[in-house]
N, CA, C and O atoms as CSV, one atom per row, in Angstrom:
chain,resi,resn,atom,element,x,y,z
A,1,MET,N,N,0.923,-1.396,0.140
A,1,MET,CA,C,-0.022,0.072,-0.264
A,1,MET,C,C,0.759,1.553,0.015
A,1,MET,O,O,1.503,1.765,0.972
A,2,ARG,N,N,0.454,2.407,-0.917
A,2,ARG,CA,C,1.397,3.772,-0.802
A,2,ARG,C,C,0.630,4.477,0.040
A,2,ARG,O,O,-0.414,4.142,0.599
A,3,GLU,N,N,1.207,5.442,0.083
A,3,GLU,CA,C,0.949,6.345,1.253
A,3,GLU,C,C,1.531,7.926,0.940
A,3,GLU,O,O,2.761,7.946,0.911
A,4,ILE,N,N,0.983,9.049,0.738
A,4,ILE,CA,C,0.649,9.957,0.138
A,4,ILE,C,C,1.893,11.193,1.011
A,4,ILE,O,O,1.782,11.654,2.147
A,5,ILE,N,N,2.469,11.327,0.483
A,5,ILE,CA,C,3.436,12.422,1.148
A,5,ILE,C,C,3.630,13.909,0.556
A,5,ILE,O,O,4.136,14.078,-0.553
A,6,ASN,N,N,3.239,14.866,1.286
A,6,ASN,CA,C,3.561,16.260,-0.110
A,6,ASN,C,C,4.547,16.529,0.768
A,6,ASN,O,O,4.904,16.256,1.915
A,7,LEU,N,N,4.886,17.212,-0.252
A,7,LEU,CA,C,6.321,17.695,-0.081
A,7,LEU,C,C,6.704,19.081,-1.072
A,7,LEU,O,O,6.813,18.940,-2.290
A,8,SER,N,N,6.887,20.386,-0.425
A,8,SER,CA,C,7.288,21.778,-0.581
A,8,SER,C,C,8.081,22.174,-1.142
A,8,SER,O,O,9.060,22.403,-0.432
A,9,LEU,N,N,8.267,22.516,-2.614
A,9,LEU,CA,C,9.782,23.068,-2.997
A,9,LEU,C,C,9.942,24.958,-3.527
A,9,LEU,O,O,9.129,25.876,-3.630
A,10,PRO,N,N,11.079,24.857,-3.696
A,10,PRO,CA,C,11.024,26.309,-4.302
A,10,PRO,C,C,10.795,26.674,-5.394
A,10,PRO,O,O,11.729,26.105,-5.959
A,11,ARG,N,N,10.246,27.221,-6.217
A,11,ARG,CA,C,10.030,27.551,-7.662
A,11,ARG,C,C,10.778,26.819,-8.131
A,11,ARG,O,O,10.361,25.807,-8.694
A,12,ALA,N,N,12.261,27.131,-8.035
A,12,ALA,CA,C,13.435,26.713,-9.256
A,12,ALA,C,C,13.412,25.282,-8.980
A,12,ALA,O,O,13.244,24.427,-9.850
A,13,MET,N,N,13.682,24.928,-7.084
A,13,MET,CA,C,14.114,23.522,-7.471
A,13,MET,C,C,12.486,22.747,-8.073
A,13,MET,O,O,12.621,21.656,-8.626
A,14,ALA,N,N,11.405,23.170,-7.984
A,14,ALA,CA,C,10.437,22.243,-9.080
A,14,ALA,C,C,10.287,22.385,-10.208
A,14,ALA,O,O,9.707,21.449,-10.759
A,15,LYS,N,N,10.765,23.726,-11.212
A,15,LYS,CA,C,11.044,23.595,-12.359
A,15,LYS,C,C,12.029,22.473,-12.648
A,15,LYS,O,O,11.966,21.728,-13.626
A,16,SER,N,N,12.898,22.440,-11.737
A,16,SER,CA,C,14.307,21.415,-12.268
A,16,SER,C,C,13.332,19.958,-12.321
A,16,SER,O,O,13.346,19.112,-13.215
A,17,VAL,N,N,12.574,19.965,-11.184
A,17,VAL,CA,C,12.146,18.175,-11.594
A,17,VAL,C,C,11.023,17.816,-12.976
A,17,VAL,O,O,10.859,16.804,-13.658
A,18,ASP,N,N,10.356,19.237,-12.981
A,18,ASP,CA,C,9.715,19.061,-13.937
A,18,ASP,C,C,10.215,18.531,-15.032
A,18,ASP,O,O,9.938,17.546,-15.718
A,19,ASP,N,N,11.516,19.907,-15.094
A,19,ASP,CA,C,12.444,19.630,-16.492
A,19,ASP,C,C,12.967,18.359,-16.929
A,19,ASP,O,O,13.123,17.890,-18.056
A,20,ILE,N,N,13.262,17.793,-15.476
A,20,ILE,CA,C,14.157,16.040,-15.635
A,20,ILE,C,C,12.798,14.911,-16.489
A,20,ILE,O,O,12.813,14.057,-17.375
A,21,VAL,N,N,11.680,15.584,-15.536
A,21,VAL,CA,C,10.584,14.915,-16.516
A,21,VAL,C,C,10.142,14.760,-17.547
A,21,VAL,O,O,9.951,13.614,-17.955
A,22,LYS,N,N,9.843,15.819,-18.282
A,22,LYS,CA,C,10.060,16.365,-19.261
A,22,LYS,C,C,10.653,15.718,-20.330
A,22,LYS,O,O,10.206,15.463,-21.448
A,23,GLU,N,N,11.861,15.462,-19.757
A,23,GLU,CA,C,13.231,14.973,-20.575
A,23,GLU,C,C,12.941,13.565,-20.793
A,23,GLU,O,O,13.581,12.810,-21.525
A,24,GLY,N,N,12.181,13.353,-20.273
A,24,GLY,CA,C,11.881,11.662,-19.884
A,24,GLY,C,C,12.809,10.893,-19.267
A,24,GLY,O,O,13.608,10.076,-19.726
A,25,SER,N,N,12.648,11.173,-18.437
A,25,SER,CA,C,14.338,10.444,-17.242
A,25,SER,C,C,13.387,9.595,-16.651
A,25,SER,O,O,13.458,8.376,-16.502
A,26,TYR,N,N,12.101,10.705,-16.193
A,26,TYR,CA,C,11.301,9.923,-14.932
A,26,TYR,C,C,10.070,10.148,-15.635
A,26,TYR,O,O,10.005,11.066,-16.453
A,27,ALA,N,N,8.666,9.087,-15.298
A,27,ALA,CA,C,7.377,8.859,-15.492
A,27,ALA,C,C,6.643,10.361,-15.158
A,27,ALA,O,O,5.871,11.071,-15.803
A,28,SER,N,N,7.304,10.483,-13.770
A,28,SER,CA,C,6.706,11.350,-13.340
A,28,SER,C,C,7.448,12.254,-12.208
A,28,SER,O,O,8.665,12.068,-12.225
A,29,ARG,N,N,6.976,13.264,-11.150
A,29,ARG,CA,C,7.369,13.574,-10.204
A,29,ARG,C,C,7.549,12.633,-8.971
A,29,ARG,O,O,8.207,13.004,-7.999
A,30,SER,N,N,7.037,11.578,-9.022
A,30,SER,CA,C,6.585,10.857,-7.890
A,30,SER,C,C,8.106,9.404,-8.126
A,30,SER,O,O,8.897,8.905,-7.325
A,31,GLU,N,N,7.917,9.256,-9.283
A,31,GLU,CA,C,8.980,8.220,-9.752
A,31,GLU,C,C,10.340,8.716,-9.283
A,31,GLU,O,O,11.227,7.992,-8.830
A,32,PHE,N,N,10.408,10.131,-9.455
A,32,PHE,CA,C,11.452,11.337,-9.283
A,32,PHE,C,C,12.115,11.375,-7.957
A,32,PHE,O,O,13.304,11.632,-7.766
A,33,PHE,N,N,11.320,11.122,-7.161
A,33,PHE,CA,C,11.925,11.194,-5.960
A,33,PHE,C,C,11.859,9.886,-5.201
A,33,PHE,O,O,12.374,9.922,-4.083
A,34,ARG,N,N,11.339,8.767,-5.577
A,34,ARG,CA,C,11.702,7.387,-5.406
A,34,ARG,C,C,12.393,6.861,-5.566
A,34,ARG,O,O,12.544,5.846,-4.887
A,35,GLU,N,N,13.575,7.312,-6.911
A,35,GLU,CA,C,14.913,7.222,-7.303
A,35,GLU,C,C,15.911,7.770,-6.084
A,35,GLU,O,O,16.703,7.318,-5.257
A,36,LEU,N,N,15.279,9.201,-6.573
A,36,LEU,CA,C,16.689,9.863,-5.262
A,36,LEU,C,C,16.090,9.402,-3.409
A,36,LEU,O,O,16.890,9.672,-2.512
A,37,LEU,N,N,14.980,8.868,-3.087
A,37,LEU,CA,C,15.197,8.567,-2.205
A,37,LEU,C,C,16.181,6.988,-1.702
A,37,LEU,O,O,16.722,6.735,-0.625
A,38,ARG,N,N,16.078,5.900,-3.389
A,38,ARG,CA,C,16.611,4.592,-3.264
A,38,ARG,C,C,18.444,5.127,-3.469
A,38,ARG,O,O,19.389,4.507,-2.983
A,39,MET,N,N,18.529,6.116,-4.114
A,39,MET,CA,C,20.133,6.276,-4.263
A,39,MET,C,C,20.280,7.047,-2.269
A,39,MET,O,O,21.198,6.707,-1.522
A,40,TRP,N,N,19.481,7.762,-1.970
A,40,TRP,CA,C,20.055,8.164,-0.288
A,40,TRP,C,C,20.341,6.549,0.145
A,40,TRP,O,O,21.450,6.084,0.408
A,41,MET,N,N,18.995,5.784,0.151
A,41,MET,CA,C,19.310,4.708,1.307
A,41,MET,C,C,20.107,3.520,0.599
A,41,MET,O,O,20.206,2.440,1.182
A,42,GLU,N,N,20.752,3.750,-0.829
A,42,GLU,CA,C,22.323,3.126,-0.734
A,42,GLU,C,C,23.194,3.886,-0.499
A,42,GLU,O,O,24.032,3.309,0.193
A,43,GLY,N,N,23.488,4.980,-0.719
A,43,GLY,CA,C,24.245,5.687,0.103
A,43,GLY,C,C,24.294,5.570,1.926
A,43,GLY,O,O,25.505,5.448,2.112
A,44,LYS,N,N,24.020,5.560,2.499
A,44,LYS,CA,C,23.808,5.353,3.571
A,44,LYS,C,C,24.256,3.750,3.813
A,44,LYS,O,O,24.998,3.390,4.726
A,45,ILE,N,N,23.674,2.892,2.843
A,45,ILE,CA,C,24.170,1.575,3.540
A,45,ILE,C,C,25.727,1.155,3.325
A,45,ILE,O,O,26.405,0.372,3.989
A,46,LEU,N,N,26.164,2.128,1.885
A,46,LEU,CA,C,27.005,2.019,1.591
A,46,LEU,C,C,28.622,2.715,2.453
A,46,LEU,O,O,29.815,2.415,2.482
A,47,LYS,N,N,27.749,3.738,3.033
A,47,LYS,CA,C,28.733,4.252,4.171
A,47,LYS,C,C,28.752,3.336,5.520
A,47,LYS,O,O,29.744,3.287,6.248
A,48,GLU,N,N,27.638,2.669,5.756
A,48,GLU,CA,C,27.732,2.383,6.797
A,48,GLU,C,C,29.030,1.201,6.712
A,48,GLU,O,O,29.707,0.860,7.682
A,49,LEU,N,N,29.164,0.748,5.490
A,49,LEU,CA,C,29.743,-0.846,4.838
A,49,LEU,C,C,31.168,-0.069,5.111
A,49,LEU,O,O,32.063,-0.851,5.433
A,50,ALA,N,N,31.566,1.352,5.045
A,50,ALA,CA,C,32.744,1.394,4.590
A,50,ALA,C,C,33.260,1.654,6.358
A,50,ALA,O,O,34.104,1.093,7.056
A,51,VAL,N,N,32.801,2.184,6.480
A,51,VAL,CA,C,32.735,2.309,8.250
A,51,VAL,C,C,33.467,1.056,8.927
A,51,VAL,O,O,34.550,1.044,9.510
A,52,SER,N,N,32.545,-0.032,8.680
A,52,SER,CA,C,32.464,-1.532,9.436
A,52,SER,C,C,34.187,-1.953,8.729
A,52,SER,O,O,35.150,-2.405,9.348
A,53,GLN,N,N,34.071,-1.565,7.087
A,53,GLN,CA,C,35.173,-2.135,6.359
A,53,GLN,C,C,36.452,-1.351,7.106
A,53,GLN,O,O,37.553,-1.854,6.881
A,54,ARG,N,N,36.415,-0.026,8.078
A,54,ARG,CA,C,37.555,0.399,8.792
A,54,ARG,C,C,38.008,-0.365,9.894
A,54,ARG,O,O,39.119,-0.794,10.206
A,55,GLU,N,N,36.736,-0.441,10.477
A,55,GLU,CA,C,36.883,-0.982,11.996
A,55,GLU,C,C,37.482,-2.316,11.669
A,55,GLU,O,O,38.280,-2.662,12.541
A,56,ILE,N,N,37.331,-3.307,10.536
A,56,ILE,CA,C,37.424,-4.437,10.344
A,56,ILE,C,C,39.131,-4.135,10.241
A,56,ILE,O,O,39.929,-4.529,11.091
A,57,ALA,N,N,39.462,-3.435,9.146
A,57,ALA,CA,C,41.260,-3.167,8.891
A,57,ALA,C,C,41.892,-2.853,10.093
A,57,ALA,O,O,42.775,-3.665,10.369
A,58,VAL,N,N,41.715,-1.783,11.062
A,58,VAL,CA,C,42.155,-1.378,12.356
A,58,VAL,C,C,42.197,-2.921,13.224
A,58,VAL,O,O,43.270,-3.139,13.786
A,59,GLY,N,N,41.340,-3.771,13.339
A,59,GLY,CA,C,41.236,-4.948,14.080
A,59,GLY,C,C,40.010,-4.638,15.034
A,59,GLY,O,O,39.659,-5.469,15.873
A,60,LYS,N,N,39.256,-3.211,14.858
A,60,LYS,CA,C,38.366,-3.247,15.989
A,60,LYS,C,C,36.684,-4.250,15.675
A,60,LYS,O,O,35.730,-4.434,16.432
A,61,GLY,N,N,36.896,-4.645,14.443
A,61,GLY,CA,C,35.607,-5.129,14.009
A,61,GLY,C,C,35.569,-6.557,14.472
A,61,GLY,O,O,36.520,-7.052,15.077
A,62,LYS,N,N,34.228,-7.368,14.125
A,62,LYS,CA,C,34.243,-8.861,14.269
A,62,LYS,C,C,34.217,-9.379,13.269
A,62,LYS,O,O,33.368,-8.784,12.606
A,63,ILE,N,N,34.687,-10.256,12.636
A,63,ILE,CA,C,33.970,-11.005,11.928
A,63,ILE,C,C,33.422,-12.121,11.925
A,63,ILE,O,O,34.019,-13.005,12.539
A,64,LEU,N,N,32.335,-12.414,11.360
A,64,LEU,CA,C,31.305,-13.672,11.668
A,64,LEU,C,C,31.439,-14.360,11.285
A,64,LEU,O,O,32.069,-14.179,10.243
A,65,LYS,N,N,31.020,-16.067,11.623
A,65,LYS,CA,C,31.333,-16.977,10.555
A,65,LYS,C,C,29.895,-17.680,10.539
A,65,LYS,O,O,29.642,-18.576,9.734
A,66,SER,N,N,28.928,-17.193,11.523
A,66,SER,CA,C,27.795,-17.886,11.309
A,66,SER,C,C,26.773,-16.974,12.061
A,66,SER,O,O,26.955,-16.492,13.179
A,67,LEU,N,N,25.941,-16.854,11.464
A,67,LEU,CA,C,24.597,-15.780,12.109
A,67,LEU,C,C,24.432,-16.371,13.465
A,67,LEU,O,O,23.461,-15.758,13.907
A,68,LYS,N,N,24.813,-17.187,14.351
A,68,LYS,CA,C,24.673,-17.152,15.832
A,68,LYS,C,C,25.569,-16.532,16.592
A,68,LYS,O,O,25.434,-16.332,17.799
A,69,ASP,N,N,26.876,-16.082,15.655
A,69,ASP,CA,C,28.076,-15.000,16.410
A,69,ASP,C,C,27.305,-13.585,16.405
A,69,ASP,O,O,27.853,-12.664,17.011
A,70,LEU,N,N,26.093,-13.349,15.776
A,70,LEU,CA,C,25.631,-12.541,16.387
A,70,LEU,C,C,25.199,-12.410,17.433
A,70,LEU,O,O,24.678,-11.295,17.459
A,71,ARG,N,N,25.068,-12.992,18.549
A,71,ARG,CA,C,24.349,-13.162,19.820
A,71,ARG,C,C,25.313,-12.650,21.067
A,71,ARG,O,O,24.904,-12.705,22.227
């Protein structure tokens, strides 16, 4: 099920979104913002992964051999 979220943007930003949609890159404003959110979520996961990799590199991280090691 989808939920509606209203978003207020400055006129220049709204025009930029409309221009991108008109170019055919996205089917709608909603699709543009869904893709933007997906990219943000992916970036967040990648940052968390990089932190974990640095911890492991300096010996602070814990390498799990199985899911049982999470306990």
